[in-house]
C-alpha positions as CSV (number, residue, x, y, z in Angstrom):
1,X,-7.7,4.3,19.6
2,X,-8.8,2.1,16.5
3,X,-12.1,3.2,14.8
4,X,-12.9,-0.5,14.1
5,X,-11.7,-3.9,15.5
6,X,-12.0,-7.2,13.7
7,X,-14.0,-10.0,15.3
8,X,-11.4,-11.7,17.5
9,X,-13.1,-15.2,17.0
10,X,-12.6,-15.0,13.3
11,X,-9.5,-12.6,13.0
12,X,-7.1,-13.1,10.1
13,X,-4.4,-10.8,8.8
14,X,-4.1,-9.5,5.2
15,X,-1.2,-7.9,3.3
16,X,-1.4,-5.6,0.4
17,X,1.7,-4.7,-1.5
18,X,1.8,-1.9,-3.9
19,X,5.0,-1.7,-6.0
20,X,6.3,1.4,-7.7
21,X,5.6,-0.2,-11.1
22,X,3.1,-3.0,-12.0
23,X,0.1,-4.5,-10.3
24,X,-0.4,-4.9,-6.6
25,X,-0.2,-8.1,-4.7
26,X,-2.8,-9.4,-2.2
27,X,-1.9,-12.0,0.5
28,X,-3.6,-13.5,3.4
29,X,-2.7,-16.0,6.3
30,X,-6.3,-17.6,6.0
31,X,-6.3,-21.1,4.6
32,X,-8.6,-20.1,1.7
33,X,-8.5,-17.1,-0.5
34,X,-10.5,-14.0,0.6
35,X,-12.4,-11.5,-1.7
36,X,-12.9,-8.0,-0.5
37,X,-12.8,-4.6,-2.0
38,X,-12.8,-6.2,-5.6
39,X,-9.5,-8.0,-4.9
40,X,-8.7,-11.6,-4.1
41,X,-6.3,-12.0,-1.2
42,X,-4.4,-15.2,-2.1
43,X,-3.7,-17.7,0.6
44,X,-0.7,-19.2,-1.3
45,X,1.9,-20.8,0.7
46,X,5.6,-20.0,0.4
47,X,5.9,-16.7,2.5
48,X,5.6,-15.6,6.0
49,X,5.7,-12.4,7.8
50,X,8.7,-12.6,10.2
51,X,7.6,-9.9,12.5
52,X,6.0,-6.6,13.2
53,X,7.1,-4.3,15.9
54,X,5.3,-1.3,17.2
55,X,5.7,1.1,20.2
56,X,3.4,3.6,21.9
57,X,5.5,6.5,20.9
58,X,6.4,8.2,17.6
59,X,9.2,5.6,16.8
60,X,8.6,4.0,13.5
61,X,7.3,0.4,13.4
62,X,9.3,-2.3,11.4
63,X,8.0,-5.1,9.3
64,X,9.5,-7.9,7.6
65,X,8.4,-10.5,5.1
66,X,10.3,-13.4,3.6
67,X,9.3,-16.4,1.3
68,X,10.2,-18.5,-1.6
69,X,10.8,-16.5,-4.8
70,X,8.1,-17.5,-7.4
71,X,5.3,-17.9,-4.8
72,X,2.7,-15.4,-4.0
73,X,3.3,-13.5,-7.0
74,X,6.8,-12.3,-5.7
75,X,8.8,-13.6,-8.7
76,X,12.7,-13.7,-8.7
77,X,12.9,-11.3,-11.6
78,X,10.7,-8.7,-9.8
79,X,12.8,-9.0,-6.7
80,X,16.2,-9.0,-8.4
81,X,15.2,-6.0,-10.6
82,X,14.3,-3.9,-7.7
83,X,10.3,-3.7,-8.4
84,X,9.6,-4.0,-4.7
85,X,12.2,-1.6,-3.5
86,X,10.4,1.2,-2.1
87,X,6.9,-0.5,-2.5
88,X,4.2,0.3,-0.1
89,X,2.6,-2.2,2.1
90,X,-0.4,-2.4,4.1
91,X,-1.3,-4.9,6.9
92,X,-4.7,-5.1,8.3
93,X,-6.9,-7.5,10.3
94,X,-10.3,-8.6,9.3
95,X,-13.0,-11.5,9.8
96,X,-12.8,-14.4,7.3
97,X,-16.5,-14.8,7.9
98,X,-17.2,-11.3,6.5
99,X,-13.8,-9.9,5.1
100,X,-13.6,-6.2,4.8
101,X,-10.6,-4.5,3.3
102,X,-8.6,-2.2,5.7
103,X,-11.1,-3.1,8.5
104,X,-8.6,-2.8,11.3
105,X,-5.4,-1.3,10.2
106,X,-2.3,-2.9,11.6
107,X,0.6,-0.9,10.1
108,X,1.3,0.9,6.8
109,X,4.8,1.1,5.6
110,X,7.4,1.5,3.0
111,X,9.6,-1.5,2.0
112,X,13.6,-1.0,1.7
113,X,15.9,-3.1,-0.3
114,X,14.5,-6.3,-1.2
115,X,17.2,-9.2,-1.4
116,X,17.5,-12.7,-2.8
117,X,19.1,-15.4,-0.9
118,X,19.3,-18.5,-3.2
119,X,15.6,-19.1,-3.9
120,X,14.2,-17.2,-1.1
121,X,13.5,-13.5,-0.9
122,X,13.6,-11.0,2.1
123,X,12.1,-7.7,2.3
124,X,12.1,-5.4,5.4
125,X,10.4,-2.0,5.8
126,X,9.4,0.7,8.3
127,X,6.0,2.4,9.0
128,X,5.0,5.6,7.2
129,X,5.4,7.5,10.5
130,X,9.2,7.4,9.8
131,X,8.6,10.2,7.5
132,X,8.4,12.3,10.6
133,X,11.9,11.6,11.3
134,X,13.1,13.3,8.1
135,X,14.7,16.7,8.0
136,X,12.5,19.3,6.2
137,X,14.0,22.1,4.3
138,X,15.4,23.1,1.2
139,X,18.9,22.9,-0.2
140,X,20.1,25.5,-2.5
141,X,22.4,24.7,-5.2
142,X,23.2,25.1,-8.8
143,X,21.3,22.1,-9.9
144,X,17.6,21.9,-10.2
145,X,16.0,19.9,-7.5
146,X,12.7,19.3,-9.3
147,X,11.5,16.1,-10.8
148,X,11.9,16.0,-14.6
149,X,8.3,16.2,-16.0
150,X,6.9,16.6,-12.6
151,X,3.4,17.9,-12.4
152,X,3.4,18.9,-8.7
153,X,2.7,22.5,-7.7
154,X,5.4,24.7,-9.0
155,X,7.0,21.5,-10.5
156,X,9.1,21.2,-13.7
157,X,6.1,21.4,-15.9
158,X,7.7,19.8,-19.0
159,X,5.2,17.3,-20.8
160,X,6.0,13.6,-20.2
161,X,4.3,12.5,-23.3
162,X,6.2,14.8,-25.4
163,X,9.5,13.7,-24.1
164,X,8.7,9.8,-24.3
165,X,9.7,7.6,-27.4
166,X,9.4,4.1,-28.4
167,X,11.3,1.8,-30.5
168,X,12.9,-1.6,-30.8
169,X,16.5,-2.9,-30.4
170,X,18.6,-3.7,-33.5
171,X,21.7,-4.8,-31.5
172,X,22.7,-5.8,-28.1
173,X,26.1,-5.9,-26.5
174,X,25.1,-6.9,-22.9
175,X,22.4,-6.4,-20.4
176,X,23.3,-2.7,-19.9
177,X,24.5,-1.6,-23.5
178,X,22.3,-2.0,-26.6
179,X,21.5,0.0,-29.6
180,X,18.6,1.2,-31.7
181,X,19.9,2.3,-35.0
182,X,16.9,4.2,-36.0
183,X,17.6,6.7,-33.1
184,X,18.8,10.1,-34.7
185,X,18.7,12.3,-31.6
186,X,21.9,14.2,-30.6
187,X,24.3,12.6,-28.0
188,X,23.2,12.7,-24.5
189,X,19.6,13.5,-25.3
190,X,18.5,10.6,-23.2
191,X,21.4,10.9,-20.6
192,X,19.9,10.7,-17.1
193,X,16.6,9.6,-18.5
194,X,15.0,6.2,-18.1
195,X,14.1,3.3,-20.3
196,X,12.1,0.3,-19.7
197,X,11.0,-2.7,-21.9
198,X,7.6,-3.3,-23.2
199,X,8.2,-6.7,-24.7
200,X,10.6,-9.5,-24.0
201,X,11.8,-11.0,-20.7
202,X,12.2,-7.6,-19.0
203,X,8.8,-6.4,-19.8
204,X,6.9,-5.2,-16.7
205,X,10.1,-4.8,-14.8
206,X,11.0,-1.3,-13.5
207,X,12.7,1.4,-15.8
208,X,16.3,1.9,-15.3
209,X,18.2,5.2,-15.6
210,X,20.4,5.8,-18.7
211,X,24.0,6.6,-18.2
212,X,24.7,7.9,-21.6
213,X,23.2,7.9,-25.1
214,X,25.1,8.4,-28.3
215,X,24.5,7.5,-32.1
216,X,21.6,5.2,-30.9
217,X,23.6,3.3,-28.4
218,X,22.0,3.1,-24.9
219,X,24.0,2.4,-21.8
220,X,22.3,2.0,-18.4
221,X,23.9,2.5,-15.0
222,X,22.6,-1.0,-13.9
223,X,22.1,-4.1,-15.9
224,X,18.5,-5.3,-16.7
225,X,17.7,-8.6,-14.9
226,X,17.5,-10.6,-18.3
227,X,19.6,-10.0,-21.3
228,X,17.5,-8.1,-23.8
229,X,17.2,-9.3,-27.2
230,X,17.1,-8.0,-30.8
231,X,13.6,-6.9,-31.5
232,X,12.5,-6.2,-27.9
233,X,10.5,-3.0,-27.8
234,X,11.0,-0.2,-25.3
235,X,9.7,3.0,-24.0
236,X,12.4,5.8,-23.2
237,X,12.1,9.2,-21.5
238,X,14.4,12.1,-22.3
239,X,16.7,12.9,-19.5
240,X,17.5,16.2,-17.6
241,X,20.9,16.9,-16.3
242,X,19.5,19.6,-14.0
243,X,21.5,22.3,-15.6
244,X,20.2,25.8,-16.6
245,X,21.3,25.1,-20.1
246,X,19.0,22.0,-20.1
247,X,15.9,24.3,-19.3
248,X,16.9,26.7,-22.1
249,X,16.2,24.2,-24.7
250,X,13.3,21.7,-23.7
251,X,11.4,19.8,-26.2
252,X,7.5,20.2,-26.4
253,X,7.0,17.4,-29.2
254,X,7.6,19.6,-32.2
255,X,10.1,22.3,-31.2
256,X,12.3,23.4,-28.4
257,X,11.3,26.1,-26.0
258,X,12.7,27.8,-22.9
259,X,11.4,26.5,-19.5
260,X,13.8,28.6,-17.5
261,X,10.8,30.2,-15.6
262,X,10.4,26.8,-13.9
263,X,14.1,26.1,-13.2
264,X,14.7,25.4,-9.5
265,X,18.5,25.8,-9.4
266,X,20.5,28.6,-8.1
267,X,23.7,28.8,-10.4
268,X,24.6,32.2,-9.3
269,X,25.0,31.6,-5.6
270,X,28.7,32.0,-4.8
271,X,30.6,29.0,-3.6
272,X,32.2,28.8,-0.3
273,X,35.7,29.3,-1.9
274,X,34.3,32.5,-3.4
275,X,32.8,34.3,-0.4
276,X,35.6,33.0,1.9
277,X,38.0,35.5,0.0
278,X,36.3,38.5,1.3
279,X,38.4,40.6,3.6
280,X,41.6,38.9,2.6
281,X,44.5,40.9,1.0
282,X,45.2,40.9,-2.5
C-alpha cells in the first residue's frame, strides 16, 4: 500500500528523467510549470506518455514516452547520440495546489533504446523490479570482469583522474576518425577507453568507446552525432583490454605499477578443449 496518495481533486502526473550523462529533465502534464524539490517541472507541449502498465505480481511494469525532438529538453542530438539509452525515469503523482516531489510514486524504471522517427522520438522502458528477473552469479573467464577505474568494493582501484587526459583535435577524417598530433602515448594506450568532447557541437553528448589508438589517431566504434572540427577539445580515458598483462603495467600519473592484486580474471583455468582430453589415449 502506498504511504501517501495525491489529492484526487488536483492530481497531476510528473516525470523525471535522469540520463547517464548530463542534466536531468523534469516534465509535468499540468498546463503550468510546477516548482518542487528545487526543480521546475516544465509543462512544455510536444510530448506524451503513450502508456504505463502494471500488474499485481512481480512482473515488470512497462512505460513509454514519445514526442517531438527538440521539445521538452529532449533534443534530436541527445536522442541520436544515445544519451537517453539506459536513463532512469521516475513517474509520480502530486497535487498542483501544493506540489511535492515524489509524493505518490507511480513507477520507477530504466529506459531502453531511444529511437528517432523523422522528427519524433520514442523511448520505452521497464520498471526497476525487472532487475529481479536477472540471473545472479559470477562467470569465470580469462578476462577481468571489473569496471576499469571502478571504486566499488573489491573493484579495479585504478585512479580515474590519473588515467584521464585532455587535448584538442588537429585533424579530422570522419565522425569516428580524428587525430591529435600532440599525443605521444604508445599505440593502443587508449584502446577500449572512452572519449567525449568538451567543446564543439558534440559537447555534452555521451562518451564513445575507442576502437583503436595509434600515433595520435583516435578511432571510435561508433561515429559521433556531429562531425568534430579541428580545435574541438576533448577528455579521454585510458583503456583496459581486461588482460593480466594490462594490470601488470597500470599508470598512476607518474609511473607504471602492478595492479595484479585487483585483477579479477582467471587466465589459468583450463578450457573445455583441455580438460576434455583427460582419459583419452595418447
